[in-house]
Structures are given as structure tokens and as C-alpha cells.
N, CA, C, O and the ligand as a Tripos MOL2 file, in Angstrom:
@<TRIPOS>MOLECULE
protein
  273   271    69     0     0
PROTEIN
NO_CHARGES

@<TRIPOS>ATOM
      1 N         105.2670   87.3610  134.9430 N.3       1 MET1
      2 CA        105.2320   87.9130  133.6180 C.3       1 MET1
      3 C         104.6200   86.8700  132.7140 C.2       1 MET1
      4 O         105.1100   85.7480  132.5860 O.2       1 MET1
      5 N         103.6150   87.2500  132.1410 N.am      2 VAL2
      6 CA        102.7760   86.4640  131.1660 C.3       2 VAL2
      7 C         103.0570   86.6930  129.8310 C.2       2 VAL2
      8 O         103.0990   87.8520  129.4160 O.2       2 VAL2
      9 N         103.2640   85.7150  129.0730 N.am      3 PHE3
     10 CA        103.7210   86.0380  127.6580 C.3       3 PHE3
     11 C         102.3980   85.6090  126.7220 C.2       3 PHE3
     12 O         101.9510   84.4630  126.6670 O.2       3 PHE3
     13 N         101.8980   86.6910  126.0430 N.am      4 TYR4
     14 CA        100.9240   86.4860  125.1610 C.3       4 TYR4
     15 C         101.3540   86.4160  123.7030 C.2       4 TYR4
     16 O         102.1510   87.2470  123.2670 O.2       4 TYR4
     17 N         100.8420   85.4250  122.9140 N.am      5 CYS5
     18 CA        101.1940   85.1700  121.5180 C.3       5 CYS5
     19 C         100.2710   85.5310  120.6340 C.2       5 CYS5
     20 O          99.3340   84.7360  120.5560 O.2       5 CYS5
     21 N         100.2150   86.5620  119.8680 N.am      6 PHE6
     22 CA         99.4420   86.9360  118.9080 C.3       6 PHE6
     23 C          99.8760   86.9040  117.5410 C.2       6 PHE6
     24 O          99.3290   87.5900  116.6770 O.2       6 PHE6
     25 N         100.8330   86.1380  117.3140 N.am      7 LEU7
     26 CA        101.4460   85.9110  116.0190 C.3       7 LEU7
     27 C         100.6270   85.1830  115.1310 C.2       7 LEU7
     28 O         100.3680   84.0110  115.4030 O.2       7 LEU7
     29 N         100.1410   85.7580  114.0110 N.am      8 VAL8
     30 CA         99.3730   84.7960  112.9650 C.3       8 VAL8
     31 C         100.1050   85.2750  111.6470 C.2       8 VAL8
     32 O         100.3180   86.4280  111.2700 O.2       8 VAL8
     33 N         100.4160   84.1250  111.0780 N.am      9 ASP9
     34 CA        101.0110   84.2100  109.8220 C.3       9 ASP9
     35 C         100.4550   83.0380  108.7010 C.2       9 ASP9
     36 O          99.8100   82.0300  108.9910 O.2       9 ASP9
     37 N         100.8210   83.3960  107.5640 N.am     10 GLN10
     38 CA        100.2470   82.5140  106.6130 C.3      10 GLN10
     39 C         101.4810   82.0290  105.8010 C.2      10 GLN10
     40 O         102.3310   82.8750  105.5230 O.2      10 GLN10
     41 N         101.6660   80.6840  105.3770 N.am     11 THR11
     42 CA        102.5670   80.0680  104.4670 C.3      11 THR11
     43 C         101.7940   79.7390  103.3050 C.2      11 THR11
     44 O         100.6670   79.2570  103.4180 O.2      11 THR11
     45 N         102.3950   79.9970  102.0550 N.am     12 ARG12
     46 CA        101.8200   79.5960  100.7840 C.3      12 ARG12
     47 C         102.6450   78.6280  100.2180 C.2      12 ARG12
     48 O         103.8560   78.8170  100.3260 O.2      12 ARG12
     49 N         102.2400   77.6030   99.6200 N.am     13 ARG13
     50 CA        103.0670   76.6380   98.8960 C.3      13 ARG13
     51 C         102.3970   76.2460   97.7280 C.2      13 ARG13
     52 O         101.2000   75.9640   97.7810 O.2      13 ARG13
     53 N         103.1130   76.1880   96.5420 N.am     14 VAL14
     54 CA        102.6100   75.7090   95.3600 C.3      14 VAL14
     55 C         102.7910   74.2990   95.1800 C.2      14 VAL14
     56 O         103.9230   73.8160   95.2160 O.2      14 VAL14
     57 N         101.7480   73.5830   94.9840 N.am     15 LEU15
     58 CA        101.8080   72.1010   95.0030 C.3      15 LEU15
     59 C         102.1620   71.6640   93.5350 C.2      15 LEU15
     60 O         102.9900   70.7780   93.3220 O.2      15 LEU15
     61 N         101.5020   72.3230   92.5430 N.am     16 GLN16
     62 CA        101.8820   72.0520   91.1020 C.3      16 GLN16
     63 C         101.4600   73.2410   90.3400 C.2      16 GLN16
     64 O         100.6960   74.1050   90.7720 O.2      16 GLN16
     65 N         102.0080   73.2250   89.1770 N.am     17 SER17
     66 CA        101.6310   74.4620   88.2470 C.3      17 SER17
     67 C         102.1080   74.2970   86.8810 C.2      17 SER17
     68 O         103.1720   73.7220   86.6510 O.2      17 SER17
     69 N         101.3310   74.8020   85.9220 N.am     18 LYS18
     70 CA        101.5900   74.5400   84.6830 C.3      18 LYS18
     71 C         101.1920   75.8150   83.8210 C.2      18 LYS18
     72 O         100.3010   76.6060   84.1290 O.2      18 LYS18
     73 N         102.0110   75.8850   82.6750 N.am     19 PRO19
     74 CA        101.9530   77.2890   82.0100 C.3      19 PRO19
     75 C         100.6220   77.7560   81.6190 C.2      19 PRO19
     76 O          99.7940   76.9040   81.2980 O.2      19 PRO19
     77 N         100.2970   79.0240   81.6010 N.am     20 ALA20
     78 CA         99.0400   79.5310   81.2990 C.3      20 ALA20
     79 C          99.0830   80.6120   80.2780 C.2      20 ALA20
     80 O         100.1050   81.2960   80.3180 O.2      20 ALA20
     81 N          98.2620   80.8970   79.4350 N.am     21 ALA21
     82 CA         98.1450   82.0090   78.5500 C.3      21 ALA21
     83 C          98.0440   83.3720   79.2450 C.2      21 ALA21
     84 O          97.3180   83.4420   80.2370 O.2      21 ALA21
     85 N          98.7060   84.4750   78.8190 N.am     22 GLY22
     86 CA         98.7400   85.6370   79.4460 C.3      22 GLY22
     87 C         100.0490   86.1660   80.1840 C.2      22 GLY22
     88 O         100.9700   85.3880   80.4310 O.2      22 GLY22
     89 N         100.0960   87.3710   80.4910 N.am     23 THR23
     90 CA        101.1510   87.9120   81.0470 C.3      23 THR23
     91 C         100.7510   88.6880   82.2860 C.2      23 THR23
     92 O          99.5910   89.0820   82.4040 O.2      23 THR23
     93 N         101.7460   88.9440   83.2960 N.am     24 CYS24
     94 CA        101.5330   89.7400   84.4360 C.3      24 CYS24
     95 C         101.2720   91.1530   83.9890 C.2      24 CYS24
     96 O         101.8690   91.6430   83.0300 O.2      24 CYS24
     97 N         100.3160   91.8410   84.7400 N.am     25 SER25
     98 CA         99.8890   93.1930   84.3580 C.3      25 SER25
     99 C         100.9240   94.0730   85.0810 C.2      25 SER25
    100 O         101.0490   95.2350   84.6960 O.2      25 SER25
    101 N         101.7070   93.5980   86.1360 N.am     26 ARG26
    102 CA        102.5680   94.3300   86.9290 C.3      26 ARG26
    103 C         104.1000   94.4410   86.4180 C.2      26 ARG26
    104 O         104.7320   95.4970   86.4520 O.2      26 ARG26
    105 N         104.5960   93.2570   85.9580 N.am     27 CYS27
    106 CA        105.8700   93.0680   85.4760 C.3      27 CYS27
    107 C         106.0310   92.5700   84.0520 C.2      27 CYS27
    108 O         107.1060   92.7500   83.4790 O.2      27 CYS27
    109 N         105.0360   91.9610   83.4570 N.am     28 GLY28
    110 CA        105.1230   91.3630   82.2300 C.3      28 GLY28
    111 C         105.6210   89.9900   82.1830 C.2      28 GLY28
    112 O         105.8810   89.4560   81.1050 O.2      28 GLY28
    113 N         105.7460   89.4700   83.1640 N.am     29 GLY29
    114 CA        106.1600   88.2030   83.2160 C.3      29 GLY29
    115 C         105.2040   87.0810   82.9270 C.2      29 GLY29
    116 O         103.9990   87.2880   82.7830 O.2      29 GLY29
    117 N         105.7270   85.9440   82.8480 N.am     30 GLY30
    118 CA        104.7800   84.7600   82.2880 C.3      30 GLY30
    119 C         103.8780   84.3630   83.4280 C.2      30 GLY30
    120 O         104.2150   84.4830   84.6060 O.2      30 GLY30
    121 N         102.6590   83.8630   83.0090 N.am     31 ALA31
    122 CA        101.6940   83.5120   83.8860 C.3      31 ALA31
    123 C         101.7190   81.9280   84.0200 C.2      31 ALA31
    124 O         102.0800   81.2320   83.0720 O.2      31 ALA31
    125 N         101.3360   81.4090   85.1890 N.am     32 ARG32
    126 CA        101.0880   79.9430   85.4870 C.3      32 ARG32
    127 C          99.9530   79.7080   86.3130 C.2      32 ARG32
    128 O          99.6540   80.3900   87.2930 O.2      32 ARG32
    129 N          99.2470   78.5840   85.8240 N.am     33 VAL33
    130 CA         98.0690   78.1140   86.6290 C.3      33 VAL33
    131 C          98.7140   77.2420   87.7720 C.2      33 VAL33
    132 O          99.4420   76.2790   87.5290 O.2      33 VAL33
    133 N          98.4300   77.6050   88.8660 N.am     34 ALA34
    134 CA         98.9760   76.7940   90.2040 C.3      34 ALA34
    135 C          97.9540   76.3630   91.1730 C.2      34 ALA34
    136 O          96.9740   77.0700   91.4090 O.2      34 ALA34
    137 N          98.1570   75.1950   91.7570 N.am     35 ASP35
    138 CA         97.2130   74.6590   92.8330 C.3      35 ASP35
    139 C          98.1560   75.1660   93.8650 C.2      35 ASP35
    140 O          99.3630   74.9230   93.8660 O.2      35 ASP35
    141 N          97.4610   75.9640   94.8350 N.am     36 ILE36
    142 CA         98.1170   76.5120   95.8970 C.3      36 ILE36
    143 C          97.5200   76.0270   97.2150 C.2      36 ILE36
    144 O          96.2920   75.9470   97.2540 O.2      36 ILE36
    145 N          98.2640   75.6720   98.3660 N.am     37 ARG37
    146 CA         97.8520   75.4690   99.4960 C.3      37 ARG37
    147 C          98.2750   76.4840  100.4910 C.2      37 ARG37
    148 O          99.4740   76.7130  100.6470 O.2      37 ARG37
    149 N          97.4170   77.0730  101.1360 N.am     38 THR38
    150 CA         97.7030   78.2360  102.0750 C.3      38 THR38
    151 C          97.4400   77.7540  103.5220 C.2      38 THR38
    152 O          96.3060   77.3910  103.8360 O.2      38 THR38
    153 N          98.3640   77.7420  104.3270 N.am     39 ALA39
    154 CA         98.1580   77.3170  105.8590 C.3      39 ALA39
    155 C          98.3040   78.5420  106.7210 C.2      39 ALA39
    156 O          99.3490   79.1870  106.8090 O.2      39 ALA39
    157 N          97.2060   78.8100  107.3360 N.am     40 THR40
    158 CA         97.1630   79.9350  108.4140 C.3      40 THR40
    159 C          97.7500   79.4390  109.8430 C.2      40 THR40
    160 O          97.2570   78.4660  110.4130 O.2      40 THR40
    161 N          98.6830   80.0680  110.3060 N.am     41 ARG41
    162 CA         99.2440   79.4590  111.6960 C.3      41 ARG41
    163 C          99.1320   80.4910  112.4980 C.2      41 ARG41
    164 O          99.2170   81.6600  112.1200 O.2      41 ARG41
    165 N          98.8960   80.0540  113.8740 N.am     42 PHE42
    166 CA         98.8490   80.9650  114.9920 C.3      42 PHE42
    167 C          99.8540   80.4640  116.1490 C.2      42 PHE42
    168 O          99.7110   79.4330  116.8050 O.2      42 PHE42
    169 N         100.7050   81.2270  116.2450 N.am     43 CYS43
    170 CA        101.7760   80.8380  117.1090 C.3      43 CYS43
    171 C         102.6140   79.7390  116.6280 C.2      43 CYS43
    172 O         103.1410   78.9410  117.4030 O.2      43 CYS43
    173 N         102.7480   79.6860  115.2920 N.am     44 TYR44
    174 CA        103.6020   78.5820  114.5660 C.3      44 TYR44
    175 C         102.6480   77.3710  114.7630 C.2      44 TYR44
    176 O         103.2670   76.3070  114.7890 O.2      44 TYR44
    177 N         101.5020   77.2730  114.8870 N.am     45 VAL45
    178 CA        100.6080   76.0730  114.9510 C.3      45 VAL45
    179 C          99.6460   76.2560  113.7720 C.2      45 VAL45
    180 O          98.7720   77.1230  113.7630 O.2      45 VAL45
    181 N          99.8490   75.4430  112.8470 N.am     46 PRO46
    182 CA         98.8060   75.5260  111.8120 C.3      46 PRO46
    183 C          97.4490   75.1170  112.2600 C.2      46 PRO46
    184 O          97.3140   74.0690  112.8910 O.2      46 PRO46
    185 N          96.4130   75.8930  111.9670 N.am     47 PHE47
    186 CA         94.9790   75.5250  112.2730 C.3      47 PHE47
    187 C          94.0670   75.6940  111.2970 C.2      47 PHE47
    188 O          92.9100   75.3540  111.5420 O.2      47 PHE47
    189 N          94.3800   76.2190  110.0690 N.am     48 TYR48
    190 CA         93.5350   76.3680  109.0210 C.3      48 TYR48
    191 C          94.2900   76.2240  107.7150 C.2      48 TYR48
    192 O          95.3460   76.8120  107.4820 O.2      48 TYR48
    193 N          93.6350   75.3480  106.8250 N.am     49 TRP49
    194 CA         94.2790   74.9540  105.4870 C.3      49 TRP49
    195 C          93.3470   75.3450  104.4810 C.2      49 TRP49
    196 O          92.1400   75.2580  104.7080 O.2      49 TRP49
    197 N          93.8510   75.8310  103.2280 N.am     50 LYS50
    198 CA         92.8960   76.1490  102.1460 C.3      50 LYS50
    199 C          93.6260   75.8070  100.9310 C.2      50 LYS50
    200 O          94.7130   76.2910  100.6160 O.2      50 LYS50
    201 N          92.9080   74.8700  100.2130 N.am     51 SER51
    202 CA         93.6420   74.6160   98.7320 C.3      51 SER51
    203 C          92.8190   75.3690   97.6410 C.2      51 SER51
    204 O          91.5880   75.3830   97.6200 O.2      51 SER51
    205 N          93.5880   75.9640   96.7820 N.am     52 TRP52
    206 CA         92.8210   76.7810   95.8910 C.3      52 TRP52
    207 C          93.7240   76.9200   94.4810 C.2      52 TRP52
    208 O          94.9200   76.6280   94.4730 O.2      52 TRP52
    209 N          93.1080   77.3380   93.4470 N.am     53 ARG53
    210 CA         93.7860   77.1650   92.2500 C.3      53 ARG53
    211 C          93.7680   78.7820   91.6120 C.2      53 ARG53
    212 O          92.7520   79.4700   91.5180 O.2      53 ARG53
    213 N          94.9830   79.1460   91.2560 N.am     54 ALA54
    214 CA         95.0840   80.4620   90.8260 C.3      54 ALA54
    215 C          96.1060   80.7610   89.7410 C.2      54 ALA54
    216 O          97.0950   80.0350   89.6460 O.2      54 ALA54
    217 N          95.9220   81.8020   88.9060 N.am     55 VAL55
    218 CA         97.0010   82.1750   87.9400 C.3      55 VAL55
    219 C          97.8210   82.9740   88.6780 C.2      55 VAL55
    220 O          97.3080   83.8800   89.3360 O.2      55 VAL55
    221 N          99.2560   82.7700   88.6940 N.am     56 VAL56
    222 CA        100.0860   83.4320   89.2010 C.3      56 VAL56
    223 C         101.2000   83.6750   88.2710 C.2      56 VAL56
    224 O         101.4600   82.9950   87.2790 O.2      56 VAL56
    225 N         101.9540   84.9140   88.7720 N.am     57 CYS57
    226 CA        102.9820   85.3370   87.7230 C.3      57 CYS57
    227 C         104.3480   84.5780   88.3630 C.2      57 CYS57
    228 O         104.5580   84.3850   89.5600 O.2      57 CYS57
    229 N         105.1140   84.2450   87.3660 N.am     58 THR58
    230 CA        106.3640   83.5430   87.7380 C.3      58 THR58
    231 C         107.4880   84.3750   88.0770 C.2      58 THR58
    232 O         108.5390   83.8970   88.5030 O.2      58 THR58
    233 N         107.2920   85.6610   87.8920 N.am     59 SER59
    234 CA        108.4870   86.6300   88.1470 C.3      59 SER59
    235 C         108.2940   87.2970   89.4290 C.2      59 SER59
    236 O         109.1910   87.3500   90.2710 O.2      59 SER59
    237 N         107.1340   87.8080   89.5920 N.am     60 CYS60
    238 CA        107.0100   88.5180   91.0530 C.3      60 CYS60
    239 C         106.0380   87.9490   91.8330 C.2      60 CYS60
    240 O         105.7630   88.5260   92.8860 O.2      60 CYS60
    241 N         105.3810   86.8030   91.5040 N.am     61 GLY61
    242 CA        104.6150   86.0170   92.4220 C.3      61 GLY61
    243 C         103.0910   86.5880   92.5390 C.2      61 GLY61
    244 O         102.2530   86.0960   93.2950 O.2      61 GLY61
    245 N         102.8780   87.6050   91.7500 N.am     62 ALA62
    246 CA        101.4700   88.1980   91.9530 C.3      62 ALA62
    247 C         100.3540   87.2930   91.5740 C.2      62 ALA62
    248 O         100.4240   86.6930   90.5010 O.2      62 ALA62
    249 N          99.3340   87.1420   92.3590 N.am     63 VAL63
    250 CA         98.0580   86.3880   91.9270 C.3      63 VAL63
    251 C          97.2560   87.1400   90.8870 C.2      63 VAL63
    252 O          96.5300   88.0730   91.2310 O.2      63 VAL63
    253 N          97.3620   86.7780   89.6860 N.am     64 LEU64
    254 CA         96.4570   87.3790   88.6980 C.3      64 LEU64
    255 C          95.0340   87.2500   88.5640 C.2      64 LEU64
    256 O          94.2290   88.1080   88.2020 O.2      64 LEU64
    257 N          94.8140   85.9300   88.9420 N.am     65 ARG65
    258 CA         93.4090   85.6320   89.0660 C.3      65 ARG65
    259 C          93.0830   84.2640   89.8760 C.2      65 ARG65
    260 O          93.7990   83.2790   89.6950 O.2      65 ARG65
    261 N          92.0890   84.2310   90.6890 N.am     66 SER66
    262 CA         91.8820   82.9750   91.5640 C.3      66 SER66
    263 C          90.7100   82.4310   91.1190 C.2      66 SER66
    264 O          89.8100   83.1090   90.6240 O.2      66 SER66
    265 N          90.6620   81.0980   91.2830 N.am     67 TYR67
    266 CA         89.5170   80.3390   90.9940 C.3      67 TYR67
    267 C          88.8990   79.8480   92.4310 C.2      67 TYR67
    268 O          89.5950   79.6570   93.4280 O.2      67 TYR67
    269 N          87.6400   79.6950   92.3810 N.am     68 ARG68
    270 CA         87.1210   79.1100   93.5260 C.3      68 ARG68
    271 C          86.6000   77.4490   93.1490 C.2      68 ARG68
    272 O          86.1060   76.7430   94.0280 O.2      68 ARG68
    273 ZN        104.6500   89.8840   87.6040 Zn       69 ZN69
@<TRIPOS>BOND
     1     1     2 1
     2     2     3 1
     3     3     4 2
     4     3     5 am
     5     5     6 1
     6     6     7 1
     7     7     8 2
     8     7     9 am
     9     9    10 1
    10    10    11 1
    11    11    12 2
    12    11    13 am
    13    13    14 1
    14    14    15 1
    15    15    16 2
    16    15    17 am
    17    17    18 1
    18    18    19 1
    19    19    20 2
    20    19    21 am
    21    21    22 1
    22    22    23 1
    23    23    24 2
    24    23    25 am
    25    25    26 1
    26    26    27 1
    27    27    28 2
    28    27    29 am
    29    29    30 1
    30    30    31 1
    31    31    32 2
    32    31    33 am
    33    33    34 1
    34    34    35 1
    35    35    36 2
    36    35    37 am
    37    37    38 1
    38    38    39 1
    39    39    40 2
    40    39    41 am
    41    41    42 1
    42    42    43 1
    43    43    44 2
    44    43    45 am
    45    45    46 1
    46    46    47 1
    47    47    48 2
    48    47    49 am
    49    49    50 1
    50    50    51 1
    51    51    52 2
    52    51    53 am
    53    53    54 1
    54    54    55 1
    55    55    56 2
    56    55    57 am
    57    57    58 1
    58    58    59 1
    59    59    60 2
    60    59    61 am
    61    61    62 1
    62    62    63 1
    63    63    64 2
    64    63    65 am
    65    65    66 1
    66    66    67 1
    67    67    68 2
    68    67    69 am
    69    69    70 1
    70    70    71 1
    71    71    72 2
    72    71    73 am
    73    73    74 1
    74    74    75 1
    75    75    76 2
    76    75    77 am
    77    77    78 1
    78    78    79 1
    79    79    80 2
    80    79    81 am
    81    81    82 1
    82    82    83 1
    83    83    84 2
    84    83    85 am
    85    85    86 1
    86    86    87 1
    87    87    88 2
    88    87    89 am
    89    89    90 1
    90    90    91 1
    91    91    92 2
    92    91    93 am
    93    93    94 1
    94    94    95 1
    95    95    96 2
    96    95    97 am
    97    97    98 1
    98    98    99 1
    99    99   100 2
   100    99   101 am
   101   101   102 1
   102   102   103 1
   103   103   104 2
   104   103   105 am
   105   105   106 1
   106   106   107 1
   107   107   108 2
   108   107   109 am
   109   109   110 1
   110   110   111 1
   111   111   112 2
   112   111   113 am
   113   113   114 1
   114   114   115 1
   115   115   116 2
   116   115   117 am
   117   117   118 1
   118   118   119 1
   119   119   120 2
   120   119   121 am
   121   121   122 1
   122   122   123 1
   123   123   124 2
   124   123   125 am
   125   125   126 1
   126   126   127 1
   127   127   128 2
   128   127   129 am
   129   129   130 1
   130   130   131 1
   131   131   132 2
   132   131   133 am
   133   133   134 1
   134   134   135 1
   135   135   136 2
   136   135   137 am
   137   137   138 1
   138   138   139 1
   139   139   140 2
   140   139   141 am
   141   141   142 1
   142   142   143 1
   143   143   144 2
   144   143   145 am
   145   145   146 1
   146   146   147 1
   147   147   148 2
   148   147   149 am
   149   149   150 1
   150   150   151 1
   151   151   152 2
   152   151   153 am
   153   153   154 1
   154   154   155 1
   155   155   156 2
   156   155   157 am
   157   157   158 1
   158   158   159 1
   159   159   160 2
   160   159   161 am
   161   161   162 1
   162   162   163 1
   163   163   164 2
   164   163   165 am
   165   165   166 1
   166   166   167 1
   167   167   168 2
   168   167   169 am
   169   169   170 1
   170   170   171 1
   171   171   172 2
   172   171   173 am
   173   173   174 1
   174   174   175 1
   175   175   176 2
   176   175   177 am
   177   177   178 1
   178   178   179 1
   179   179   180 2
   180   179   181 am
   181   181   182 1
   182   182   183 1
   183   183   184 2
   184   183   185 am
   185   185   186 1
   186   186   187 1
   187   187   188 2
   188   187   189 am
   189   189   190 1
   190   190   191 1
   191   191   192 2
   192   191   193 am
   193   193   194 1
   194   194   195 1
   195   195   196 2
   196   195   197 am
   197   197   198 1
   198   198   199 1
   199   199   200 2
   200   199   201 am
   201   201   202 1
   202   202   203 1
   203   203   204 2
   204   203   205 am
   205   205   206 1
   206   206   207 1
   207   207   208 2
   208   207   209 am
   209   209   210 1
   210   210   211 1
   211   211   212 2
   212   211   213 am
   213   213   214 1
   214   214   215 1
   215   215   216 2
   216   215   217 am
   217   217   218 1
   218   218   219 1
   219   219   220 2
   220   219   221 am
   221   221   222 1
   222   222   223 1
   223   223   224 2
   224   223   225 am
   225   225   226 1
   226   226   227 1
   227   227   228 2
   228   227   229 am
   229   229   230 1
   230   230   231 1
   231   231   232 2
   232   231   233 am
   233   233   234 1
   234   234   235 1
   235   235   236 2
   236   235   237 am
   237   237   238 1
   238   238   239 1
   239   239   240 2
   240   239   241 am
   241   241   242 1
   242   242   243 1
   243   243   244 2
   244   243   245 am
   245   245   246 1
   246   246   247 1
   247   247   248 2
   248   247   249 am
   249   249   250 1
   250   250   251 1
   251   251   252 2
   252   251   253 am
   253   253   254 1
   254   254   255 1
   255   255   256 2
   256   255   257 am
   257   257   258 1
   258   258   259 1
   259   259   260 2
   260   259   261 am
   261   261   262 1
   262   262   263 1
   263   263   264 2
   264   263   265 am
   265   265   266 1
   266   266   267 1
   267   267   268 2
   268   267   269 am
   269   269   270 1
   270   270   271 1
   271   271   272 2
@<TRIPOS>SUBSTRUCTURE
     1 MET1         2 RESIDUE 1 A MET
     2 VAL2         6 RESIDUE 1 A VAL
     3 PHE3        10 RESIDUE 1 A PHE
     4 TYR4        14 RESIDUE 1 A TYR
     5 CYS5        18 RESIDUE 1 A CYS
     6 PHE6        22 RESIDUE 1 A PHE
     7 LEU7        26 RESIDUE 1 A LEU
     8 VAL8        30 RESIDUE 1 A VAL
     9 ASP9        34 RESIDUE 1 A ASP
    10 GLN10       38 RESIDUE 1 A GLN
    11 THR11       42 RESIDUE 1 A THR
    12 ARG12       46 RESIDUE 1 A ARG
    13 ARG13       50 RESIDUE 1 A ARG
    14 VAL14       54 RESIDUE 1 A VAL
    15 LEU15       58 RESIDUE 1 A LEU
    16 GLN16       62 RESIDUE 1 A GLN
    17 SER17       66 RESIDUE 1 A SER
    18 LYS18       70 RESIDUE 1 A LYS
    19 PRO19       74 RESIDUE 1 A PRO
    20 ALA20       78 RESIDUE 1 A ALA
    21 ALA21       82 RESIDUE 1 A ALA
    22 GLY22       86 RESIDUE 1 A GLY
    23 THR23       90 RESIDUE 1 A THR
    24 CYS24       94 RESIDUE 1 A CYS
    25 SER25       98 RESIDUE 1 A SER
    26 ARG26      102 RESIDUE 1 A ARG
    27 CYS27      106 RESIDUE 1 A CYS
    28 GLY28      110 RESIDUE 1 A GLY
    29 GLY29      114 RESIDUE 1 A GLY
    30 GLY30      118 RESIDUE 1 A GLY
    31 ALA31      122 RESIDUE 1 A ALA
    32 ARG32      126 RESIDUE 1 A ARG
    33 VAL33      130 RESIDUE 1 A VAL
    34 ALA34      134 RESIDUE 1 A ALA
    35 ASP35      138 RESIDUE 1 A ASP
    36 ILE36      142 RESIDUE 1 A ILE
    37 ARG37      146 RESIDUE 1 A ARG
    38 THR38      150 RESIDUE 1 A THR
    39 ALA39      154 RESIDUE 1 A ALA
    40 THR40      158 RESIDUE 1 A THR
    41 ARG41      162 RESIDUE 1 A ARG
    42 PHE42      166 RESIDUE 1 A PHE
    43 CYS43      170 RESIDUE 1 A CYS
    44 TYR44      174 RESIDUE 1 A TYR
    45 VAL45      178 RESIDUE 1 A VAL
    46 PRO46      182 RESIDUE 1 A PRO
    47 PHE47      186 RESIDUE 1 A PHE
    48 TYR48      190 RESIDUE 1 A TYR
    49 TRP49      194 RESIDUE 1 A TRP
    50 LYS50      198 RESIDUE 1 A LYS
    51 SER51      202 RESIDUE 1 A SER
    52 TRP52      206 RESIDUE 1 A TRP
    53 ARG53      210 RESIDUE 1 A ARG
    54 ALA54      214 RESIDUE 1 A ALA
    55 VAL55      218 RESIDUE 1 A VAL
    56 VAL56      222 RESIDUE 1 A VAL
    57 CYS57      226 RESIDUE 1 A CYS
    58 THR58      230 RESIDUE 1 A THR
    59 SER59      234 RESIDUE 1 A SER
    60 CYS60      238 RESIDUE 1 A CYS
    61 GLY61      242 RESIDUE 1 A GLY
    62 ALA62      246 RESIDUE 1 A ALA
    63 VAL63      250 RESIDUE 1 A VAL
    64 LEU64      254 RESIDUE 1 A LEU
    65 ARG65      258 RESIDUE 1 A ARG
    66 SER66      262 RESIDUE 1 A SER
    67 TYR67      266 RESIDUE 1 A TYR
    68 ARG68      270 RESIDUE 1 A ARG
    69 ZN69       273 GROUP 0 **** ****
């Protein structure tokens, strides 16, 4: 019996954040500018990292705007 692993997931970590102007369009919560690092994992082994900056909601976690 051969076991194949096709599990791919992403972990998102906020490195630092600071208050930003604006509110969330979904829940009306406060917005923050956050530096986020996303790690993509395949079978629990990270193989791709991406650091990016985005405006996120502090209440529901929605990404309101992302910068490149
Ligand atoms: Zn929200």
C-alpha cells in the first residue's frame, strides 16, 4: 500500500501591524496595516514563503487591501 500526500496548506502570520484609517466593509471593524508572512506547505513541509503588506480587519481578519 502506497501512501500519497497531496495536502497543501497555508499558514499566515502577522509580523507586525499598526492602526490604519478606514473600517471593514464586511463587519465595520477597525483596519490595521499589517506585514504578513505567508508560508505554503506541502505535506507539512514549507517550500514557499511570501512577505507582503496588507490592510486587514482586526475583527474578522478580512484582507481589505493588499500592497505589492
Ligand atoms: Zn471585518
